[in-house]
C-alpha positions as CSV (number, residue, x, y, z in Angstrom):
1,X,107.8,67.1,114.8
2,X,104.7,65.8,117.1
3,X,105.9,65.8,121.0
4,X,105.3,62.5,122.7
5,X,104.6,62.6,126.8
6,X,105.9,59.6,128.9
7,X,103.2,57.1,127.6
8,X,104.0,57.6,124.2
9,X,100.6,59.9,123.7
10,X,101.0,63.2,121.8
11,X,99.7,66.4,123.0
12,X,96.7,66.4,120.4
13,X,95.8,63.1,121.3
14,X,96.0,64.2,124.8
15,X,94.0,66.9,123.9
16,X,91.2,64.8,122.0
17,X,91.2,62.4,125.0
18,X,90.5,64.4,127.8
19,X,89.4,67.6,126.4
20,X,88.2,68.5,130.4
21,X,91.9,68.7,131.3
22,X,92.5,71.4,128.8
23,X,89.8,73.5,128.7
24,X,90.2,73.8,132.3
25,X,93.8,75.2,131.9
26,X,92.8,77.3,129.3
27,X,90.3,78.8,131.5
28,X,92.7,79.3,134.6
29,X,95.0,81.4,132.2
30,X,92.0,83.2,131.1
31,X,91.0,83.6,134.6
32,X,94.4,84.9,135.9
33,X,94.7,87.0,132.9
34,X,90.9,88.8,134.0
35,X,92.5,89.1,137.4
36,X,95.8,90.8,136.4
37,X,93.8,93.2,133.9
38,X,91.3,93.9,136.5
39,X,94.0,94.9,139.1
40,X,96.0,97.1,136.6
41,X,93.1,98.7,135.8
42,X,92.0,99.4,139.2
43,X,95.7,100.8,139.8
44,X,95.3,103.0,136.9
45,X,92.3,104.3,137.6
46,X,92.9,105.0,141.1
47,X,96.5,107.0,140.0
48,X,94.5,109.2,137.6
49,X,91.3,110.0,140.1
50,X,93.4,110.9,142.7
51,X,95.9,112.9,140.9
52,X,99.1,110.9,141.7
53,X,101.9,113.1,140.0
54,X,105.3,113.1,140.7
55,X,104.8,116.7,140.9
56,X,102.6,116.7,144.0
57,X,104.8,114.3,146.0
58,X,107.7,116.5,145.6
59,X,105.6,119.4,146.6
60,X,104.1,117.5,149.8
61,X,107.7,116.6,150.8
62,X,109.1,120.2,150.7
63,X,106.0,121.0,153.0
64,X,106.6,117.9,155.4
65,X,110.5,119.4,155.3
66,X,109.1,122.7,156.9
67,X,106.9,121.1,159.2
68,X,110.0,118.9,160.7
69,X,111.7,122.1,160.8
70,X,109.3,123.9,163.0
71,X,109.2,121.0,165.2
72,X,112.8,121.1,166.1
73,X,113.2,121.0,169.0
74,X,110.0,119.6,170.6
75,X,108.9,121.2,173.9
76,X,110.2,120.0,177.0
77,X,108.7,122.2,180.0
78,X,107.7,120.2,182.6
79,X,104.1,121.4,182.7
80,X,103.5,120.9,179.5
81,X,105.2,117.2,179.6
82,X,103.5,116.6,182.1
83,X,100.0,117.6,180.8
84,X,100.6,114.9,177.8
85,X,101.7,112.5,179.9
86,X,98.3,112.6,181.6
87,X,96.8,112.5,178.3
88,X,98.4,109.4,177.3
89,X,97.7,108.0,180.5
90,X,93.7,108.6,179.9
91,X,94.4,107.3,176.5
92,X,95.7,103.8,178.2
93,X,93.0,103.7,180.2
94,X,90.6,104.0,177.2
95,X,92.2,101.2,176.0
96,X,92.6,98.8,178.5
97,X,88.7,99.3,179.7
98,X,87.3,99.4,176.2
99,X,89.4,95.9,175.6
100,X,88.4,94.1,178.9
101,X,85.4,94.8,178.6
102,X,84.8,93.9,174.8
103,X,86.8,90.7,175.4
104,X,84.2,89.3,178.4
105,X,81.5,90.5,176.3
106,X,82.8,88.7,173.1
107,X,83.1,85.1,174.9
108,X,79.6,84.1,174.9
109,X,78.9,85.3,171.6
110,X,81.7,83.5,170.4
111,X,80.6,80.2,171.4
112,X,77.0,81.4,170.0
113,X,78.9,81.7,166.7
114,X,80.6,78.1,166.9
115,X,79.3,75.5,164.7
116,X,80.4,72.7,167.2
117,X,79.0,74.6,170.5
118,X,75.6,76.2,169.0
119,X,73.6,73.7,166.9
120,X,70.9,75.9,165.6
121,X,71.7,77.1,162.6
122,X,69.2,80.2,162.2
123,X,70.3,81.4,165.8
124,X,73.9,81.3,164.9
125,X,73.5,83.2,161.7
126,X,71.8,85.9,163.7
127,X,74.6,86.4,166.1
128,X,77.4,86.1,163.4
129,X,75.5,88.8,161.4
130,X,75.3,90.6,164.8
131,X,79.2,90.5,165.2
132,X,79.5,91.6,161.2
133,X,77.5,94.8,161.9
134,X,79.6,95.6,164.9
135,X,83.2,95.4,163.4
136,X,81.7,96.5,160.2
137,X,81.4,99.7,161.4
138,X,84.8,101.7,161.9
139,X,85.7,102.9,165.6
140,X,85.7,106.3,164.6
141,X,81.9,106.2,163.4
142,X,81.1,104.8,166.5
143,X,83.0,107.6,168.5
144,X,81.2,110.1,166.5
145,X,77.7,108.5,167.6
146,X,78.8,108.3,171.3
147,X,80.2,111.6,171.4
148,X,76.6,112.9,170.4
149,X,74.7,110.7,172.8
150,X,77.4,110.8,176.0
151,X,79.0,114.0,175.4
152,X,82.5,114.7,175.1
153,X,85.0,112.9,176.7
154,X,87.0,109.4,177.2
155,X,84.0,107.7,178.1
156,X,82.7,107.8,174.1
157,X,85.9,106.4,173.2
158,X,85.6,103.7,175.8
159,X,82.2,102.5,174.8
160,X,83.4,102.8,170.7
161,X,86.0,100.5,171.5
162,X,84.0,98.2,173.3
163,X,81.3,98.0,170.7
164,X,83.5,98.0,168.0
165,X,85.7,95.1,169.1
166,X,83.0,92.8,170.4
167,X,82.3,92.1,167.3
168,X,86.4,91.6,166.0
169,X,86.8,89.6,169.3
170,X,83.9,87.4,169.0
171,X,85.0,86.1,165.3
172,X,88.4,85.7,166.5
173,X,87.4,83.5,169.5
174,X,84.9,81.5,167.5
175,X,87.5,80.2,164.9
176,X,89.4,79.2,167.7
177,X,86.6,77.4,169.3
178,X,85.9,75.7,166.2
179,X,89.3,74.5,165.8
180,X,89.6,73.4,169.0
181,X,90.0,69.4,169.4
182,X,86.4,67.7,170.3
183,X,87.7,64.4,171.8
184,X,88.4,66.6,175.5
185,X,84.4,67.6,175.6
186,X,83.6,64.2,174.6
187,X,85.3,62.5,177.2
188,X,83.6,65.3,179.8
189,X,80.2,64.0,178.2
190,X,80.9,60.3,178.2
191,X,81.5,61.1,182.1
192,X,78.0,62.6,182.3
193,X,78.7,66.2,182.0
194,X,76.4,68.7,180.2
195,X,76.6,71.2,177.7
196,X,77.9,74.0,179.8
197,X,80.8,71.3,181.6
198,X,81.8,70.2,178.4
199,X,82.2,73.8,177.1
200,X,84.1,74.9,180.4
201,X,86.5,72.0,181.2
202,X,86.9,70.7,177.5
203,X,86.9,73.3,175.6
204,X,88.0,76.5,177.4
205,X,91.4,75.3,178.2
206,X,92.2,74.5,174.8
207,X,91.0,78.2,173.4
208,X,92.2,80.3,176.3
209,X,95.9,80.8,175.2
210,X,94.3,82.2,171.8
211,X,91.4,84.2,173.5
212,X,94.6,85.8,175.7
213,X,97.0,85.9,172.9
214,X,93.9,87.7,170.8
215,X,93.4,90.1,173.6
216,X,96.5,91.3,173.7
217,X,96.8,92.2,170.3
218,X,93.9,94.1,170.1
219,X,94.8,96.1,173.4
220,X,98.1,96.7,171.4
221,X,95.8,97.8,168.2
222,X,93.4,100.0,170.7
223,X,95.9,102.4,172.3
224,X,96.7,103.5,168.7
225,X,92.9,104.0,167.9
226,X,92.6,105.4,171.1
227,X,94.7,108.2,170.0
228,X,92.7,108.9,166.9
229,X,89.3,109.2,168.6
230,X,90.7,111.7,170.8
231,X,90.8,113.7,167.6
232,X,86.9,113.4,167.5
233,X,86.3,114.9,170.9
234,X,86.7,111.3,172.8
235,X,89.6,112.6,175.0
236,X,92.8,111.3,175.6
237,X,96.3,112.1,173.9
238,X,94.4,112.5,170.2
239,X,92.4,115.3,171.7
240,X,95.4,117.2,172.8
241,X,97.3,116.3,169.8
242,X,94.4,117.9,167.4
243,X,94.5,121.0,169.5
244,X,98.1,121.7,168.9
245,X,97.6,121.0,165.7
246,X,94.8,123.7,165.4
247,X,96.8,126.2,167.1
248,X,100.1,125.6,164.8
249,X,101.9,124.5,168.0
250,X,104.7,122.2,166.1
251,X,107.0,121.8,169.3
252,X,104.5,120.5,171.4
253,X,103.0,118.3,168.8
254,X,106.7,116.8,167.9
255,X,106.4,115.9,171.9
256,X,103.0,114.1,172.0
257,X,104.5,112.4,169.0
258,X,107.2,111.1,170.6
259,X,105.4,110.1,173.9
260,X,103.1,108.5,171.4
261,X,105.7,106.4,169.7
262,X,107.6,105.6,173.3
263,X,104.2,104.4,174.6
264,X,103.6,102.1,171.4
265,X,106.7,100.7,171.7
266,X,106.7,99.7,175.5
267,X,103.1,98.5,175.5
268,X,104.0,96.1,172.2
269,X,107.3,95.2,174.7
270,X,105.1,94.4,177.1
271,X,102.6,92.4,175.5
272,X,105.0,90.5,173.8
273,X,106.6,89.5,177.2
274,X,103.3,88.4,178.1
275,X,102.3,86.4,175.3
276,X,105.6,84.6,176.1
277,X,105.1,84.1,179.8
278,X,101.6,82.9,179.5
279,X,101.2,81.4,176.2
280,X,104.8,80.4,175.1
281,X,105.8,79.1,178.3
282,X,109.0,81.1,178.2
């Protein structure tokens, strides 16, 4: 029996009258099937080339359990803990300085990347591609470059964070600038303000909370990133961690991991309080 819709037209007649609608549906189904098939093929390919087998995972869990037994109890000697705390403070200083300078340097690039501020399309394109390059190279790669350029130590880590985060923050800031309301800026312009004054009094007050929120989030991320940067010689707690792992001092490795976890938790808690106080008005 032929099925009729609410207008008394059968599905066959509707397909003949409006072929573009039904062809789009079939194309959508074909694209969805292709997408799911590609994802499944990529999954199977990854499992095969990486030798993802239950036996390897089970053996890895056994090795991990052995390392955990070596870490208990953690090292608690005051001299050892104080040395690690100094390295933690060094890591925090790296993350703070890198994030601060990156945020300050990203602000002008953000306005130059925004369509509603910088109208020159070719110049805006060049600024955006430059920011893509900076954030497209991982911090670890930048750290290796700066370790070679300025030598071992926290300075290489700070420079790596600055260069990488300028591109990231400029992207986030420019999106906030492009999404702001134009009316305050138009009001400043109607009062006789120039472009700089329109940006300062019409746009910046709107986007400043977003700037602060993004910067705080990047700082939280950089605290963890600075730990990894130390492994390649950029100083901080990461350098101490890599040295203890090479020397198989697993009880000291446990102490470092505990200090890192506590530090990251405290940073997340303080950052949340600051966002609530300055941005959400709590």
